[in-house]
C-alpha positions as CSV (number, residue, x, y, z in Angstrom):
1,M,156.7,26.8,26.9
2,T,160.2,26.6,26.2
3,K,159.7,22.5,26.3
4,N,156.6,22.2,24.3
5,F,158.6,24.6,21.6
6,L,161.9,22.4,21.7
7,S,159.6,18.7,21.6
8,H,158.8,19.7,18.3
9,N,162.1,19.5,17.0
10,T,162.9,15.5,16.0
11,L,165.9,15.8,17.8
12,I,165.1,17.1,20.6
13,A,162.2,15.7,21.2
14,E,165.0,12.1,21.6
15,L,166.4,13.6,23.8
16,L,163.9,14.6,25.9
17,N,162.1,11.3,26.1
18,T,164.9,8.8,25.7
19,P,164.3,6.0,28.8
20,Y,168.0,5.0,29.5
21,Q,167.2,3.6,32.9
22,K,163.5,2.8,32.3
23,P,163.5,-1.1,30.7
24,L,163.7,-1.4,27.2
25,S,160.7,-2.3,25.3
26,R,160.6,-5.2,22.9
27,K,159.4,-2.4,20.2
28,D,162.5,-0.2,21.5
29,I,165.3,-3.1,21.2
30,A,163.7,-4.7,17.9
31,I,164.5,-0.6,16.7
32,I,167.8,-0.9,17.8
33,M,168.7,-4.6,16.5
34,G,167.2,-3.5,13.4
35,D,170.4,-1.1,13.3
36,L,172.7,-2.2,10.1
37,I,175.6,-1.2,12.1
38,V,174.4,-2.6,15.5
39,S,174.0,-5.8,12.8
40,Q,177.2,-6.1,11.2
41,S,179.2,-5.1,14.5
42,T,177.4,-7.9,16.6
43,L,178.1,-10.5,13.6
44,S,181.9,-9.4,13.7
45,R,181.7,-9.7,17.3
46,K,180.7,-13.3,17.8
47,A,182.6,-14.0,14.7
48,H,186.0,-14.2,16.4
49,I,184.6,-16.8,18.6
50,E,182.3,-18.9,16.2
51,K,184.9,-19.2,14.2
52,K,186.8,-22.0,16.8
53,E,185.8,-25.6,16.8
54,V,183.8,-27.0,19.7
55,I,186.2,-29.1,21.6
56,I,184.3,-32.2,24.1
57,S,186.3,-33.6,26.5
58,T,186.0,-37.2,27.4
59,K,186.7,-40.3,26.5
60,N,183.7,-41.8,25.9
61,T,182.9,-41.0,22.1
62,K,179.1,-41.4,23.0
63,Y,179.1,-38.1,25.2
64,Q,181.1,-36.6,22.3
65,E,178.4,-36.9,19.6
66,I,175.4,-35.6,22.1
67,L,177.2,-32.8,23.7
68,R,178.2,-31.9,20.2
69,S,175.0,-31.8,19.2
70,V,173.5,-30.3,22.4
71,F,175.8,-26.7,21.4
72,H,175.6,-26.5,18.1
73,A,176.0,-23.5,16.1
74,S,172.6,-22.1,16.7
75,I,173.0,-21.9,20.5
76,I,176.7,-20.9,20.5
77,S,175.3,-17.8,19.0
78,Q,172.3,-17.1,20.8
79,I,175.2,-17.2,23.5
80,L,177.3,-15.6,21.9
81,E,174.5,-12.6,22.7
82,T,174.3,-12.6,26.5
83,F,176.5,-8.6,26.0
84,L,173.7,-7.3,24.2
85,Y,171.3,-7.7,26.8
86,G,173.8,-8.0,30.0
87,I,171.3,-11.7,31.8
88,N,170.4,-14.4,28.8
89,V,168.3,-17.1,30.1
90,F,168.2,-20.7,27.9
91,E,164.9,-23.4,29.1
92,I,166.5,-26.7,29.3
93,N,164.1,-29.8,28.1
94,W,165.8,-32.9,28.8
95,E,164.5,-35.9,26.4
96,R,165.6,-39.2,27.3
97,K,167.4,-40.9,24.6
98,G,169.6,-44.4,24.4
99,G,169.5,-44.1,28.4
100,L,170.6,-41.2,29.0
101,L,168.3,-38.2,29.7
102,V,169.6,-35.4,27.1
103,P,169.0,-31.7,27.1
104,S,168.5,-29.5,24.6
105,L,169.0,-25.1,24.8
106,V,165.8,-22.8,24.0
107,G,166.2,-18.8,24.6
108,R,163.7,-17.2,26.5
109,D,163.1,-13.8,27.1
110,F,164.8,-12.3,29.8
111,Q,162.6,-9.8,30.3
112,E,160.2,-12.9,31.8
113,F,163.4,-13.1,34.7
114,K,163.9,-11.9,37.5
115,F,166.0,-12.9,41.1
116,N,163.8,-12.5,44.3
117,N,165.3,-11.4,47.6
118,E,167.0,-14.6,47.9
119,G,169.3,-14.2,44.9
120,K,167.7,-16.6,42.8
121,L,166.2,-16.6,39.4
122,V,162.0,-16.8,39.4
123,F,159.8,-17.1,36.6
124,L,157.4,-14.5,36.2
125,G,154.5,-16.2,35.2
126,N,150.5,-15.3,35.3
127,G,151.3,-12.2,36.9
128,G,153.4,-13.7,39.7
129,E,156.9,-15.3,40.3
130,E,157.3,-19.1,39.8
131,E,160.0,-20.9,41.1
132,I,161.8,-22.4,38.7
133,P,162.6,-26.5,38.7
134,P,166.3,-27.4,38.9
135,F,168.1,-28.7,35.9
136,K,165.5,-26.7,34.1
137,V,167.6,-23.6,33.3
138,V,170.5,-21.9,32.6
139,Y,171.5,-18.5,32.3
140,G,174.7,-16.5,31.7
141,I,175.9,-12.4,33.2
142,Y,177.4,-9.8,31.4
143,N,179.3,-7.8,33.6
144,Q,177.2,-8.3,36.6
145,S,178.1,-6.5,39.7
146,F,176.1,-4.8,43.0
147,R,175.4,-1.4,40.6
148,V,173.9,-4.0,37.5
149,P,172.4,-7.3,38.7
150,Y,171.5,-8.3,35.9
151,G,174.2,-7.3,33.9
152,E,175.7,-4.8,31.6
153,S,173.1,-4.7,28.6
154,T,174.3,-3.2,25.3
155,L,171.6,-2.1,23.9
156,R,170.9,-0.1,27.0
157,H,173.9,2.1,26.2
158,L,172.7,2.1,22.3
159,Y,169.0,3.1,23.1
160,F,170.7,6.6,23.0
161,S,172.7,6.8,19.6
162,V,171.0,4.9,17.9
163,N,167.8,6.7,17.9
164,I,169.6,10.4,17.9
165,K,170.9,8.6,14.1
166,N,167.6,7.3,13.2
167,A,166.3,11.3,13.9
168,G,169.2,12.7,11.9
169,L,168.2,10.2,8.9
170,D,164.8,11.3,9.2
171,F,165.2,14.7,9.7
172,W,168.2,14.5,6.9
173,I,165.8,12.6,4.4
174,R,162.7,15.4,4.7
175,F,165.2,18.0,4.2
176,L,166.8,16.3,0.8
177,E,162.5,16.2,-0.1
178,K,161.9,19.8,0.5
179,F,165.1,22.0,0.0
180,G,167.2,19.4,-2.2
181,E,166.0,20.4,-5.8
182,P,166.7,23.7,-7.1
183,W,164.5,26.4,-6.4
184,A,163.3,28.6,-9.7
185,I,163.6,32.4,-8.6
186,A,161.5,34.7,-10.8
187,K,161.2,38.8,-11.3
188,T,159.1,40.9,-12.2
189,D,157.4,44.4,-12.7
190,D,154.4,43.1,-13.5
191,D,151.7,40.3,-12.2
192,P,153.7,38.3,-9.8
193,Q,150.8,35.5,-10.0
194,S,150.9,35.2,-14.0
195,L,154.7,34.7,-13.9
196,A,154.2,32.4,-11.1
197,Y,152.0,30.7,-12.9
198,E,154.8,30.4,-16.0
199,V,157.5,29.7,-13.3
200,S,155.4,26.4,-12.5
201,N,154.4,25.0,-15.9
202,M,157.7,25.4,-16.9
203,L,158.9,23.3,-13.3
204,N,156.1,20.6,-14.9
205,G,157.7,19.7,-18.4
206,S,156.5,22.9,-20.3
207,T,157.6,25.4,-22.0
208,A,157.3,29.4,-20.0
209,V,156.5,32.6,-22.2
210,I,157.9,35.5,-20.4
211,D,158.8,39.7,-20.9
212,K,162.6,40.0,-21.8
213,E,162.1,42.8,-18.8
214,E,161.2,39.1,-16.6
215,E,164.2,37.2,-15.1
216,I,163.6,33.8,-14.1
217,E,167.1,32.2,-11.7
218,L,167.2,28.7,-10.4
219,I,169.2,28.4,-7.8
220,Q,170.9,25.5,-5.9
221,P,170.4,25.4,-2.2
222,S,173.9,25.1,-0.2
223,A,173.8,23.4,3.0
224,K,176.0,22.2,5.8
225,S,176.4,18.8,6.0
226,D,175.9,19.0,10.6
227,F,173.5,16.5,10.4
228,K,175.1,13.9,7.8
229,D,178.7,14.2,10.3
230,L,175.5,13.4,13.3
231,I,174.9,9.7,11.3
232,Q,178.6,9.4,11.4
233,Y,179.7,10.1,14.7
234,C,176.7,7.6,16.0
235,D,177.8,4.8,13.7
236,S,181.3,5.8,15.0
237,Q,179.9,5.3,19.1
238,I,178.3,2.1,17.9
239,T,181.1,-0.1,16.3
240,R,183.6,1.2,19.2
241,F,181.2,0.3,21.8
242,I,180.7,-3.1,20.2
243,L,183.9,-3.8,18.9
244,G,185.4,-2.0,21.4
245,G,187.2,0.0,18.1
246,N,186.6,2.0,15.0
247,L,189.7,1.2,13.1
248,T,188.2,1.1,9.4
249,G,186.2,4.3,10.1
250,E,188.8,6.8,12.0
251,V,192.5,5.5,10.6
252,K,193.1,7.2,7.8
253,E,196.7,6.3,6.7
254,G,197.4,2.5,7.4
255,S,198.9,2.3,10.8
256,L,200.2,-1.3,12.2
257,A,200.6,-0.5,15.9
258,A,196.9,0.7,15.7
259,A,195.9,-2.3,13.6
260,Q,197.2,-4.3,16.5
261,A,196.2,-2.3,19.0
262,H,192.4,-2.9,17.7
263,N,193.1,-6.4,17.8
264,E,194.5,-7.1,20.9
265,I,191.4,-5.1,22.2
266,R,189.3,-7.1,20.0
267,S,190.7,-10.4,21.4
268,E,189.9,-9.1,24.6
269,I,186.8,-8.8,24.2
270,A,186.3,-11.5,22.4
271,L,188.0,-13.5,25.6
272,S,184.9,-12.1,28.1
273,D,182.6,-13.6,25.6
274,E,183.9,-16.9,25.3
275,R,183.8,-17.4,29.1
276,I,180.4,-16.9,29.1
277,L,180.1,-19.4,26.8
278,C,182.4,-22.0,27.8
279,Y,180.3,-21.6,31.6
280,V,176.7,-21.9,30.2
281,C,177.7,-25.2,28.2
282,N,179.7,-26.1,31.2
283,R,177.0,-25.7,33.6
284,V,174.7,-28.1,30.9
285,I,177.3,-30.9,31.1
286,S,176.9,-30.5,34.6
287,F,173.6,-31.0,34.4
288,F,173.5,-33.6,32.1
289,K,176.6,-35.7,34.4
290,E,174.6,-35.0,37.8
291,L,171.0,-36.7,36.0
292,N,172.9,-39.7,33.9
293,G,175.0,-40.5,37.1
294,I,178.5,-40.1,35.1
295,K,181.4,-39.6,37.2
296,E,183.8,-39.4,34.1
297,E,185.3,-35.8,33.8
298,I,183.9,-34.3,31.0
299,T,184.7,-30.0,29.8
300,F,184.0,-27.9,27.1
301,S,186.3,-25.9,25.6
302,L,187.4,-24.4,21.9
303,F,190.3,-24.0,20.0
304,N,190.5,-21.7,17.2
305,E,193.0,-24.0,14.6
306,D,193.9,-19.9,12.9
307,E,195.8,-19.5,16.1
308,P,198.9,-21.7,16.9
309,K,200.1,-21.7,20.2
310,L,203.5,-21.0,19.5
311,E,204.6,-18.7,22.1
312,L,203.0,-21.3,24.6
313,A,204.7,-24.3,22.1
314,N,208.2,-23.2,22.7
315,R,207.5,-22.4,26.8
316,D,206.4,-25.7,26.6
317,K,209.9,-27.1,24.4
318,T,211.8,-25.0,26.6
319,I,210.6,-26.6,29.7
320,Y,210.9,-30.0,28.3
321,E,214.4,-29.4,27.1
322,M,215.4,-28.5,31.1
323,G,214.5,-32.0,31.8
324,F,211.3,-31.9,32.7
325,Q,208.8,-34.1,30.4
326,P,205.4,-32.8,29.7
327,T,202.3,-35.5,30.1
328,Q,200.2,-36.9,27.4
329,E,197.2,-36.2,28.5
330,Y,197.9,-32.0,28.7
331,I,199.7,-32.2,25.1
332,E,196.4,-33.5,23.7
333,K,194.6,-31.1,25.6
334,T,196.2,-27.8,25.0
335,Y,197.2,-28.7,21.1
336,N,193.9,-30.0,20.3
337,I,195.9,-33.5,19.5
338,K,196.1,-37.1,19.4
339,T,199.0,-38.1,20.6
340,T,201.0,-42.2,20.7
341,A,202.6,-44.1,23.4
342,L,206.1,-43.2,21.5
343,I,207.0,-41.3,23.8
344,K,206.9,-44.0,26.6
345,E,208.7,-45.5,24.6
346,Q,211.8,-43.6,24.4
347,E,211.7,-42.7,28.2
348,L,212.6,-47.1,28.5
349,S,214.8,-47.1,25.6
350,A,216.8,-43.9,27.4
351,E,216.7,-45.6,30.5
352,N,217.5,-49.0,29.4
353,Y,220.5,-47.4,28.1
354,S,221.9,-45.5,31.1
355,T,221.2,-48.6,33.4
356,T,223.7,-50.7,31.3
357,K,226.1,-48.6,30.6
358,K,228.5,-50.3,33.7
359,G,225.8,-49.9,35.9
360,E,226.8,-46.3,36.2
361,K,223.0,-44.8,36.3
362,D,224.4,-41.5,37.3
363,F,226.5,-41.1,34.5
364,K,226.9,-37.2,33.7
365,P,229.0,-35.9,30.3
366,F,230.7,-33.4,32.2
367,K,230.5,-31.2,35.9
368,N,227.4,-30.3,37.2
369,A,225.1,-32.0,34.5
370,L,221.6,-32.9,34.5
371,N,221.4,-36.8,35.6
372,T,219.5,-38.1,32.3
373,P,219.9,-36.8,29.1
374,L,217.8,-33.7,27.9
375,I,216.6,-35.2,24.5
376,P,216.3,-39.1,25.0
377,F,217.8,-41.3,22.1
378,K,214.4,-42.2,20.0
379,L,214.7,-46.2,18.3
380,P,216.6,-46.5,15.8
381,L,214.7,-46.8,12.4
382,N,217.7,-49.3,11.0
383,K,217.8,-52.3,13.5
384,N,220.9,-53.1,13.1
385,I,222.4,-50.0,15.0
386,A,222.4,-50.5,18.6
387,F,223.4,-48.6,21.8
388,D,227.0,-50.4,21.4
389,E,228.5,-49.0,19.0
390,I,228.1,-45.5,20.8
391,D,229.9,-47.2,23.9
392,N,232.8,-48.7,21.8
393,W,232.9,-45.8,20.1
394,I,233.3,-44.3,23.8
395,E,235.8,-46.6,25.2
396,N,238.6,-45.9,21.9
397,L,238.3,-42.5,22.4
398,K,241.6,-42.5,24.2
399,L,244.8,-41.2,23.3
400,K,248.1,-41.6,25.0
401,D,247.7,-40.2,28.9
402,L,244.9,-37.9,28.3
403,D,241.7,-39.1,30.1
404,L,238.5,-38.4,28.2
405,Q,236.1,-39.4,30.4
406,S,237.6,-38.0,33.7
407,L,238.0,-34.3,32.0
408,L,234.4,-34.5,30.7
409,E,233.2,-35.1,34.2
410,N,235.2,-32.4,35.8
411,A,234.9,-29.8,32.9
412,K,232.3,-27.0,33.6
413,S,231.7,-26.1,30.2
414,F,232.3,-27.7,26.2
415,E,234.9,-25.1,25.6
416,E,237.4,-25.7,28.3
417,V,236.9,-29.3,27.2
418,L,238.2,-28.3,23.9
419,S,240.8,-26.1,25.3
420,A,242.1,-28.9,27.4
421,I,242.4,-31.2,24.5
422,E,244.0,-28.9,22.8
423,K,246.9,-28.1,25.1
424,S,247.3,-32.3,26.1
425,L,247.5,-33.4,22.0
426,Q,250.4,-31.5,19.6
427,G,251.2,-32.5,15.9
428,E,250.1,-35.8,14.9
429,D,248.1,-37.2,17.6
430,L,245.8,-33.2,17.0
431,E,245.2,-33.6,13.8
432,I,244.2,-37.5,14.7
433,A,241.8,-35.7,17.4
434,E,240.3,-33.0,15.0
435,A,239.8,-36.4,12.6
436,L,237.6,-38.5,15.2
437,L,235.9,-35.6,16.3
438,A,234.5,-34.2,12.8
439,K,233.3,-37.5,11.9
440,A,231.8,-38.0,15.5
441,I,229.5,-35.0,14.4
442,M,228.7,-35.8,11.8
443,N,228.1,-39.2,12.6
444,A,226.1,-37.9,15.4
445,Q,224.0,-35.3,12.5
446,I,223.2,-38.6,10.7
447,Y,221.9,-40.9,13.5
448,G,220.1,-37.6,14.4
449,A,218.0,-37.2,11.1
450,I,217.6,-41.2,10.7
451,N,215.7,-40.9,13.8
452,G,213.9,-37.4,13.2
């Protein structure tokens, strides 16, 4: 009796009939996806990945053009919705174009597929299980585990919040419809029916004539905002679950720390979606290579032009200054830029310079220094400037008994070199040395500016 009585209440009915543990019907999915907050949050989550540029890493421009057309914006958007369903299945149709079998992806209803006892995905067609041919289907799974073999469905988690929100909204609208207008209350000691007729005419726009002893009062109904708060709470929970937080709705005052934490959480969630996208696309590329007998390496990746890799660039710069040279392939793949063979030319020029210096290939500017210069000289723009002039200047940099070359080789630091020069030279000789060093520093700065 109690259950039947409670079931007449809209919210309680939704609580008692929540099919959280049951498969969602197409109607349930349509209701959840039709919710404004769900749609808005989903678009915001996908936009974090969709703004990135698709990179097809291969030396063959023909393969790049084909695969770029395969992974167009609509397909990428559909793949990024994997988190909604848990598992997202795509049928691959192959068509021969220009002597190659080219794939075309078509999204399918995930409820039409299941895993058999062997763990293979099969198609549920004509009331039975049908084996899927090779290279015909590709799928992505979000947060798969032994507990959820078909992935963790966000729609299933949102079912409760969306339906409770809709029920609360329905109740709120009906409440306002019935009790939102002022109530007309009349008081009389005579015929109440006659006075009710007069009040009804007054509310319909007509006039009412009553005795002066009678009284009519308009009372504005008051109500608590419980259902309004309930709707806002459901919206907040929906946004929090999809985006990992609800900074706009929950933070009343500006907070840089809260904004940074919110963005970090969103980036981590977006990274999981990006990994699913790259897995599905690279899986299709592996099918494309195998069917067409392509041995060349081809990969799918994303690059965000709005997020320069400053930390990675600083790290690579530090490694380079330690004496390690990154490869041209690494630079192009990491920073998505095209490079020339200028680096190799610099290495050759530096090697020629070190070998022509009196055959001293292991020359060290000071003790414990690296054998080769950390940053090799670039080719001078002015062809009249040759590396021999640098050698001549070093040979002339000998004052009396001061062996600068020996001092540089045995010193442990530049400070020790400067201290030894200051002790060895006095008066006019020290002034000459200071002038020469100042000139050398100026020439080095000019030389560096000319050669970039």
